[in-house]
N, CA, C and O atoms as CSV, one atom per row, in Angstrom:
chain,resi,resn,atom,element,x,y,z
A,1,MET,N,N,-2.389,6.203,-3.222
A,1,MET,CA,C,-3.325,5.819,-4.268
A,1,MET,C,C,-4.750,5.757,-3.718
A,1,MET,O,O,-5.675,6.315,-4.308
A,2,ALA,N,N,-4.917,5.086,-2.604
A,2,ALA,CA,C,-6.258,5.013,-2.018
A,2,ALA,C,C,-6.702,6.392,-1.545
A,2,ALA,O,O,-7.897,6.690,-1.526
A,3,ASN,N,N,-5.746,7.230,-1.165
A,3,ASN,CA,C,-6.106,8.577,-0.739
A,3,ASN,C,C,-6.626,9.411,-1.909
A,3,ASN,O,O,-7.423,10.325,-1.701
A,4,ILE,N,N,-6.198,9.121,-3.113
A,4,ILE,CA,C,-6.752,9.809,-4.288
A,4,ILE,C,C,-8.237,9.485,-4.391
A,4,ILE,O,O,-9.060,10.365,-4.640
A,5,THR,N,N,-8.565,8.219,-4.197
A,5,THR,CA,C,-9.972,7.826,-4.200
A,5,THR,C,C,-10.723,8.519,-3.078
A,5,THR,O,O,-11.836,9.004,-3.280
A,6,ALA,N,N,-10.120,8.570,-1.890
A,6,ALA,CA,C,-10.765,9.229,-0.752
A,6,ALA,C,C,-10.965,10.713,-1.023
A,6,ALA,O,O,-12.014,11.266,-0.693
A,7,ALA,N,N,-9.970,11.365,-1.621
A,7,ALA,CA,C,-10.092,12.789,-1.943
A,7,ALA,C,C,-11.180,13.017,-2.981
A,7,ALA,O,O,-11.940,13.981,-2.887
A,8,ALA,N,N,-11.254,12.141,-3.960
A,8,ALA,CA,C,-12.298,12.277,-4.983
A,8,ALA,C,C,-13.673,12.152,-4.349
A,8,ALA,O,O,-14.581,12.922,-4.659
A,9,VAL,N,N,-13.820,11.179,-3.462
A,9,VAL,CA,C,-15.102,11.000,-2.772
A,9,VAL,C,C,-15.401,12.221,-1.906
A,9,VAL,O,O,-16.539,12.688,-1.856
A,10,GLY,N,N,-14.378,12.736,-1.225
A,10,GLY,CA,C,-14.550,13.901,-0.374
A,10,GLY,C,C,-14.956,15.153,-1.122
A,10,GLY,O,O,-15.564,16.055,-0.546
A,11,THR,N,N,-14.626,15.215,-2.395
A,11,THR,CA,C,-14.990,16.384,-3.198
A,11,THR,C,C,-16.249,16.164,-4.023
A,11,THR,O,O,-16.623,17.008,-4.838
A,12,GLY,N,N,-16.898,15.028,-3.807
A,12,GLY,CA,C,-18.185,14.826,-4.455
A,12,GLY,C,C,-18.224,13.823,-5.586
A,12,GLY,O,O,-19.303,13.536,-6.104
A,13,VAL,N,N,-17.080,13.276,-5.993
A,13,VAL,CA,C,-17.090,12.264,-7.041
A,13,VAL,C,C,-17.723,11.003,-6.470
A,13,VAL,O,O,-17.348,10.547,-5.390
A,14,ARG,N,N,-18.656,10.459,-7.180
A,14,ARG,CA,C,-19.340,9.254,-6.713
A,14,ARG,C,C,-19.110,8.122,-7.708
A,14,ARG,O,O,-19.168,8.302,-8.924
A,15,LEU,N,N,-18.851,6.966,-7.144
A,15,LEU,CA,C,-18.620,5.779,-7.967
A,15,LEU,C,C,-19.715,4.749,-7.736
A,15,LEU,O,O,-19.490,3.548,-7.879
A,16,GLY,N,N,-20.887,5.221,-7.382
A,16,GLY,CA,C,-22.021,4.336,-7.202
A,16,GLY,C,C,-21.862,3.363,-6.050
A,16,GLY,O,O,-22.359,2.239,-6.125
A,17,GLY,N,N,-21.184,3.766,-4.989
A,17,GLY,CA,C,-20.979,2.894,-3.845
A,17,GLY,C,C,-19.778,1.989,-3.968
A,17,GLY,O,O,-19.486,1.220,-3.053
A,18,ALA,N,N,-19.077,2.066,-5.080
A,18,ALA,CA,C,-17.931,1.179,-5.313
A,18,ALA,C,C,-16.612,1.793,-4.845
A,18,ALA,O,O,-15.549,1.238,-5.120
A,19,GLU,N,N,-16.661,2.916,-4.151
A,19,GLU,CA,C,-15.434,3.593,-3.747
A,19,GLU,C,C,-14.486,2.691,-2.963
A,19,GLU,O,O,-13.298,2.646,-3.281
A,20,PRO,N,N,-14.972,1.965,-1.941
A,20,PRO,CA,C,-14.050,1.088,-1.211
A,20,PRO,C,C,-13.470,-0.013,-2.088
A,20,PRO,O,O,-12.303,-0.377,-1.940
A,21,VAL,N,N,-14.266,-0.538,-2.987
A,21,VAL,CA,C,-13.789,-1.596,-3.885
A,21,VAL,C,C,-12.696,-1.057,-4.804
A,21,VAL,O,O,-11.678,-1.713,-5.020
A,22,VAL,N,N,-12.912,0.128,-5.336
A,22,VAL,CA,C,-11.903,0.758,-6.197
A,22,VAL,C,C,-10.622,0.988,-5.401
A,22,VAL,O,O,-9.528,0.716,-5.894
A,23,ALA,N,N,-10.753,1.488,-4.175
A,23,ALA,CA,C,-9.578,1.729,-3.337
A,23,ALA,C,C,-8.829,0.431,-3.061
A,23,ALA,O,O,-7.599,0.411,-3.113
A,24,VAL,N,N,-9.541,-0.645,-2.771
A,24,VAL,CA,C,-8.909,-1.935,-2.508
A,24,VAL,C,C,-8.185,-2.436,-3.752
A,24,VAL,O,O,-7.069,-2.944,-3.653
A,25,VAL,N,N,-8.797,-2.303,-4.904
A,25,VAL,CA,C,-8.149,-2.732,-6.148
A,25,VAL,C,C,-6.862,-1.940,-6.369
A,25,VAL,O,O,-5.835,-2.511,-6.735
A,26,VAL,N,N,-6.916,-0.634,-6.149
A,26,VAL,CA,C,-5.733,0.206,-6.319
A,26,VAL,C,C,-4.643,-0.219,-5.327
A,26,VAL,O,O,-3.470,-0.294,-5.690
A,27,LEU,N,N,-5.024,-0.492,-4.091
A,27,LEU,CA,C,-4.045,-0.940,-3.093
A,27,LEU,C,C,-3.425,-2.280,-3.495
A,27,LEU,O,O,-2.219,-2.472,-3.341
A,28,LEU,N,N,-4.222,-3.186,-3.999
A,28,LEU,CA,C,-3.697,-4.481,-4.428
A,28,LEU,C,C,-2.744,-4.334,-5.607
A,28,LEU,O,O,-1.738,-5.039,-5.689
A,29,VAL,N,N,-3.059,-3.422,-6.516
A,29,VAL,CA,C,-2.140,-3.145,-7.635
A,29,VAL,C,C,-0.831,-2.583,-7.093
A,29,VAL,O,O,0.247,-3.000,-7.516
A,30,ALA,N,N,-0.920,-1.640,-6.159
A,30,ALA,CA,C,0.296,-1.076,-5.557
A,30,ALA,C,C,1.106,-2.174,-4.861
A,30,ALA,O,O,2.331,-2.210,-4.972
A,31,GLY,N,N,0.421,-3.062,-4.147
A,31,GLY,CA,C,1.112,-4.169,-3.495
A,31,GLY,C,C,1.787,-5.087,-4.498
A,31,GLY,O,O,2.912,-5.535,-4.279
A,32,GLY,N,N,1.104,-5.365,-5.593
A,32,GLY,CA,C,1.698,-6.189,-6.648
A,32,GLY,C,C,2.940,-5.547,-7.229
A,32,GLY,O,O,3.931,-6.226,-7.497
A,33,ILE,N,N,2.889,-4.247,-7.424
A,33,ILE,CA,C,4.067,-3.527,-7.924
A,33,ILE,C,C,5.199,-3.615,-6.901
A,33,ILE,O,O,6.360,-3.808,-7.261
A,34,GLY,N,N,4.848,-3.473,-5.626
A,34,GLY,CA,C,5.865,-3.569,-4.578
A,34,GLY,C,C,6.532,-4.925,-4.534
A,34,GLY,O,O,7.753,-5.009,-4.400
A,35,VAL,N,N,5.755,-5.985,-4.645
A,35,VAL,CA,C,6.315,-7.339,-4.646
A,35,VAL,C,C,7.138,-7.571,-5.914
A,35,VAL,O,O,8.205,-8.184,-5.861
A,36,LEU,N,N,6.648,-7.086,-7.038
A,36,LEU,CA,C,7.412,-7.202,-8.286
A,36,LEU,C,C,8.767,-6.501,-8.168
A,36,LEU,O,O,9.788,-7.026,-8.612
A,37,LEU,N,N,8.765,-5.317,-7.568
A,37,LEU,CA,C,10.032,-4.607,-7.390
A,37,LEU,C,C,10.985,-5.382,-6.486
A,37,LEU,O,O,12.198,-5.354,-6.696
A,38,ALA,N,N,10.453,-6.067,-5.494
A,38,ALA,CA,C,11.300,-6.895,-4.630
A,38,ALA,C,C,11.952,-8.015,-5.433
A,38,ALA,O,O,13.101,-8.382,-5.188
A,39,ARG,N,N,11.214,-8.546,-6.381
A,39,ARG,CA,C,11.752,-9.640,-7.202
A,39,ARG,C,C,12.798,-9.153,-8.190
A,39,ARG,O,O,13.838,-9.792,-8.353
A,40,VAL,N,N,12.539,-8.031,-8.853
A,40,VAL,CA,C,13.443,-7.582,-9.913
A,40,VAL,C,C,14.569,-6.689,-9.391
A,40,VAL,O,O,15.552,-6.456,-10.095
A,41,MET,N,N,14.430,-6.193,-8.169
A,41,MET,CA,C,15.465,-5.339,-7.592
A,41,MET,C,C,15.821,-5.809,-6.179
A,41,MET,O,O,15.705,-5.041,-5.224
A,42,PRO,N,N,16.253,-7.064,-6.043
A,42,PRO,CA,C,16.610,-7.551,-4.707
A,42,PRO,C,C,17.793,-6.756,-4.164
A,42,PRO,O,O,18.620,-6.253,-4.924
A,43,GLY,N,N,17.858,-6.654,-2.873
A,43,GLY,CA,C,18.953,-5.900,-2.275
A,43,GLY,C,C,18.667,-4.422,-2.170
A,43,GLY,O,O,19.554,-3.642,-1.822
A,44,GLN,N,N,17.442,-4.024,-2.464
A,44,GLN,CA,C,17.041,-2.621,-2.377
A,44,GLN,C,C,15.901,-2.483,-1.360
A,44,GLN,O,O,14.791,-2.105,-1.734
A,45,PRO,N,N,16.156,-2.780,-0.095
A,45,PRO,CA,C,15.073,-2.758,0.887
A,45,PRO,C,C,14.468,-1.375,1.096
A,45,PRO,O,O,13.346,-1.268,1.591
A,46,ALA,N,N,15.179,-0.325,0.733
A,46,ALA,CA,C,14.634,1.021,0.905
A,46,ALA,C,C,13.358,1.209,0.085
A,46,ALA,O,O,12.472,1.965,0.483
A,47,ILE,N,N,13.262,0.532,-1.046
A,47,ILE,CA,C,12.048,0.613,-1.868
A,47,ILE,C,C,10.870,0.053,-1.082
A,47,ILE,O,O,9.807,0.671,-1.024
A,48,GLY,N,N,11.056,-1.103,-0.484
A,48,GLY,CA,C,9.998,-1.723,0.301
A,48,GLY,C,C,9.632,-0.908,1.519
A,48,GLY,O,O,8.455,-0.785,1.858
A,49,VAL,N,N,10.633,-0.350,2.182
A,49,VAL,CA,C,10.371,0.473,3.361
A,49,VAL,C,C,9.563,1.710,2.964
A,49,VAL,O,O,8.606,2.078,3.646
A,50,ALA,N,N,9.949,2.342,1.870
A,50,ALA,CA,C,9.230,3.542,1.427
A,50,ALA,C,C,7.788,3.217,1.037
A,50,ALA,O,O,6.862,3.945,1.397
A,51,MET,N,N,7.604,2.127,0.304
A,51,MET,CA,C,6.244,1.749,-0.086
A,51,MET,C,C,5.411,1.372,1.131
A,51,MET,O,O,4.249,1.764,1.237
A,52,ALA,N,N,6.001,0.615,2.045
A,52,ALA,CA,C,5.283,0.208,3.253
A,52,ALA,C,C,4.918,1.426,4.101
A,52,ALA,O,O,3.832,1.480,4.677
A,53,TRP,N,N,5.809,2.385,4.177
A,53,TRP,CA,C,5.543,3.624,4.916
A,53,TRP,C,C,4.310,4.328,4.334
A,53,TRP,O,O,3.395,4.698,5.069
A,54,GLY,N,N,4.296,4.505,3.033
A,54,GLY,CA,C,3.160,5.163,2.391
A,54,GLY,C,C,1.867,4.383,2.569
A,54,GLY,O,O,0.824,4.964,2.869
A,55,LEU,N,N,1.930,3.088,2.387
A,55,LEU,CA,C,0.736,2.257,2.551
A,55,LEU,C,C,0.249,2.262,3.994
A,55,LEU,O,O,-0.956,2.258,4.246
A,56,ALA,N,N,1.185,2.270,4.941
A,56,ALA,CA,C,0.796,2.324,6.355
A,56,ALA,C,C,0.076,3.629,6.666
A,56,ALA,O,O,-0.886,3.635,7.434
A,57,TRP,N,N,0.525,4.726,6.084
A,57,TRP,CA,C,-0.155,6.003,6.320
A,57,TRP,C,C,-1.519,6.047,5.663
A,57,TRP,O,O,-2.431,6.705,6.163
A,58,ILE,N,N,-1.664,5.359,4.559
A,58,ILE,CA,C,-3.004,5.228,3.979
A,58,ILE,C,C,-3.897,4.480,4.966
A,58,ILE,O,O,-5.047,4.861,5.183
A,59,ALA,N,N,-3.363,3.417,5.561
A,59,ALA,CA,C,-4.133,2.657,6.547
A,59,ALA,C,C,-4.540,3.557,7.709
A,59,ALA,O,O,-5.701,3.552,8.120
A,60,VAL,N,N,-3.612,4.313,8.228
A,60,VAL,CA,C,-3.918,5.224,9.337
A,60,VAL,C,C,-4.987,6.223,8.911
A,60,VAL,O,O,-5.938,6.475,9.650
A,61,GLY,N,N,-4.829,6.785,7.728
A,61,GLY,CA,C,-5.791,7.771,7.242
A,61,GLY,C,C,-7.195,7.215,7.100
A,61,GLY,O,O,-8.165,7.855,7.505
A,62,ARG,N,N,-7.305,6.029,6.527
A,62,ARG,CA,C,-8.641,5.464,6.311
A,62,ARG,C,C,-9.249,4.930,7.603
A,62,ARG,O,O,-10.471,4.817,7.707
A,63,LEU,N,N,-8.419,4.603,8.584
A,63,LEU,CA,C,-8.954,4.119,9.850
A,63,LEU,C,C,-9.322,5.251,10.804
A,63,LEU,O,O,-10.207,5.091,11.645
A,64,LEU,N,N,-8.643,6.404,10.677
A,64,LEU,CA,C,-8.823,7.466,11.660
A,64,LEU,C,C,-9.372,8.784,11.117
A,64,LEU,O,O,-9.864,9.603,11.892
A,65,VAL,N,N,-9.300,9.004,9.818
A,65,VAL,CA,C,-9.663,10.293,9.233
A,65,VAL,C,C,-10.787,10.087,8.222
A,65,VAL,O,O,-10.867,9.038,7.584
A,66,GLN,N,N,-11.634,11.064,8.080
A,66,GLN,CA,C,-12.735,10.987,7.110
A,66,GLN,C,C,-12.188,11.096,5.692
A,66,GLN,O,O,-11.246,11.859,5.476
A,67,PRO,N,N,-12.712,10.396,4.748
A,67,PRO,CA,C,-13.733,9.371,4.879
A,67,PRO,C,C,-13.124,8.069,5.393
A,67,PRO,O,O,-12.203,7.518,4.792
A,68,GLN,N,N,-13.651,7.596,6.505
A,68,GLN,CA,C,-13.147,6.372,7.109
A,68,GLN,C,C,-13.637,5.146,6.353
A,68,GLN,O,O,-14.737,5.121,5.800
A,69,SER,N,N,-12.780,4.129,6.351
A,69,SER,CA,C,-13.151,2.853,5.750
A,69,SER,C,C,-12.334,1.759,6.417
A,69,SER,O,O,-11.124,1.664,6.209
A,70,LEU,N,N,-12.991,0.939,7.214
A,70,LEU,CA,C,-12.311,-0.170,7.880
A,70,LEU,C,C,-11.700,-1.109,6.845
A,70,LEU,O,O,-10.560,-1.548,6.998
A,71,LEU,N,N,-12.457,-1.417,5.794
A,71,LEU,CA,C,-11.971,-2.320,4.750
A,71,LEU,C,C,-10.685,-1.793,4.121
A,71,LEU,O,O,-9.689,-2.511,4.037
A,72,VAL,N,N,-10.711,-0.548,3.685
A,72,VAL,CA,C,-9.543,0.034,3.014
A,72,VAL,C,C,-8.375,0.135,3.982
A,72,VAL,O,O,-7.235,-0.140,3.609
A,73,GLY,N,N,-8.646,0.527,5.221
A,73,GLY,CA,C,-7.578,0.640,6.203
A,73,GLY,C,C,-6.898,-0.682,6.485
A,73,GLY,O,O,-5.670,-0.753,6.544
A,74,VAL,N,N,-7.682,-1.724,6.659
A,74,VAL,CA,C,-7.118,-3.048,6.942
A,74,VAL,C,C,-6.361,-3.576,5.728
A,74,VAL,O,O,-5.264,-4.116,5.871
A,75,VAL,N,N,-6.931,-3.427,4.543
A,75,VAL,CA,C,-6.236,-3.894,3.332
A,75,VAL,C,C,-4.923,-3.140,3.156
A,75,VAL,O,O,-3.910,-3.747,2.809
A,76,ALA,N,N,-4.922,-1.843,3.387
A,76,ALA,CA,C,-3.686,-1.057,3.262
A,76,ALA,C,C,-2.630,-1.553,4.245
A,76,ALA,O,O,-1.455,-1.654,3.892
A,77,ALA,N,N,-3.035,-1.861,5.469
A,77,ALA,CA,C,-2.086,-2.356,6.468
A,77,ALA,C,C,-1.519,-3.711,6.066
A,77,ALA,O,O,-0.319,-3.948,6.200
A,78,VAL,N,N,-2.372,-4.596,5.577
A,78,VAL,CA,C,-1.924,-5.930,5.157
A,78,VAL,C,C,-1.000,-5.825,3.945
A,78,VAL,O,O,0.021,-6.509,3.880
A,79,VAL,N,N,-1.351,-4.983,3.003
A,79,VAL,CA,C,-0.509,-4.806,1.808
A,79,VAL,C,C,0.840,-4.204,2.214
A,79,VAL,O,O,1.880,-4.614,1.698
A,80,ALA,N,N,0.829,-3.241,3.128
A,80,ALA,CA,C,2.085,-2.644,3.609
A,80,ALA,C,C,2.985,-3.722,4.202
A,80,ALA,O,O,4.175,-3.779,3.892
A,81,ALA,N,N,2.421,-4.571,5.049
A,81,ALA,CA,C,3.199,-5.646,5.660
A,81,ALA,C,C,3.721,-6.621,4.606
A,81,ALA,O,O,4.857,-7.086,4.694
A,82,GLY,N,N,2.895,-6.927,3.617
A,82,GLY,CA,C,3.306,-7.846,2.557
A,82,GLY,C,C,4.443,-7.299,1.713
A,82,GLY,O,O,5.390,-8.016,1.390
A,83,VAL,N,N,4.345,-6.031,1.358
A,83,VAL,CA,C,5.411,-5.406,0.558
A,83,VAL,C,C,6.712,-5.370,1.360
A,83,VAL,O,O,7.780,-5.692,0.840
A,84,LEU,N,N,6.612,-4.981,2.614
A,84,LEU,CA,C,7.807,-4.931,3.451
A,84,LEU,C,C,8.414,-6.327,3.595
A,84,LEU,O,O,9.629,-6.489,3.476
A,85,ALA,N,N,7.587,-7.321,3.847
A,85,ALA,CA,C,8.079,-8.695,3.987
A,85,ALA,C,C,8.747,-9.179,2.702
A,85,ALA,O,O,9.794,-9.825,2.750
A,86,ALA,N,N,8.149,-8.868,1.562
A,86,ALA,CA,C,8.735,-9.289,0.283
A,86,ALA,C,C,10.128,-8.701,0.106
A,86,ALA,O,O,11.041,-9.393,-0.344
A,87,HIS,N,N,10.296,-7.436,0.455
A,87,HIS,CA,C,11.599,-6.798,0.297
A,87,HIS,C,C,12.607,-7.310,1.312
A,87,HIS,O,O,13.776,-7.499,0.975
A,88,VAL,N,N,12.183,-7.536,2.539
A,88,VAL,CA,C,13.099,-8.053,3.553
A,88,VAL,C,C,13.554,-9.460,3.173
A,88,VAL,O,O,14.734,-9.789,3.295
A,89,LEU,N,N,12.625,-10.280,2.716
A,89,LEU,CA,C,12.972,-11.650,2.341
A,89,LEU,C,C,13.876,-11.712,1.118
A,89,LEU,O,O,14.668,-12.643,0.973
A,90,ARG,N,N,13.758,-10.727,0.242
A,90,ARG,CA,C,14.576,-10.727,-0.987
A,90,ARG,C,C,15.862,-9.935,-0.849
A,90,ARG,O,O,16.681,-9.918,-1.768
A,91,ALA,N,N,16.050,-9.277,0.292
A,91,ALA,CA,C,17.264,-8.461,0.474
A,91,ALA,C,C,18.485,-9.366,0.457
A,91,ALA,O,O,18.503,-10.427,1.081
A,92,ARG,N,N,19.490,-8.932,-0.258
A,92,ARG,CA,C,20.753,-9.658,-0.300
A,92,ARG,C,C,21.789,-8.827,0.447
A,92,ARG,O,O,22.143,-7.721,0.040
A,93,VAL,N,N,22.251,-9.382,1.526
A,93,VAL,CA,C,23.285,-8.700,2.301
A,93,VAL,C,C,24.617,-9.354,1.944
A,93,VAL,O,O,24.832,-10.532,2.230
A,94,PRO,N,N,25.506,-8.588,1.318
A,94,PRO,CA,C,26.799,-9.185,0.934
A,94,PRO,C,C,27.607,-9.581,2.176
A,94,PRO,O,O,27.631,-8.872,3.182
A,95,VAL,N,N,28.262,-10.728,2.065
A,95,VAL,CA,C,29.119,-11.213,3.142
A,95,VAL,C,C,30.540,-10.808,2.800
A,95,VAL,O,O,31.081,-11.201,1.766
A,96,SER,N,N,31.137,-10.017,3.683
A,96,SER,CA,C,32.507,-9.581,3.426
A,96,SER,C,C,33.485,-10.587,4.012
A,96,SER,O,O,33.207,-11.255,5.008
A,97,GLY,N,N,34.595,-10.668,3.384
A,97,GLY,CA,C,35.545,-11.405,3.976
A,97,GLY,C,C,36.359,-12.459,3.700
A,97,GLY,O,O,37.145,-12.872,4.553
């Protein structure tokens, strides 16, 4: 999601300097969706892992690749960790036996 904003900026779309703010808002929405999915679909940690993987790569991209943004990269990393934590904490492992 944040990479869509980065691609738009890279191709000349301008948001009046609000590009990082828009990216952060989009990341927070994605994180909220990830946490919501952990609540309504407990026991499905693969969802959290997949979302965290994507968010982590957004963090890597914004920290290391143009257009760089420390703010967006750090927020993406924190949101990735939060989504993963929400899914791990909500995972239900059946006890056999």
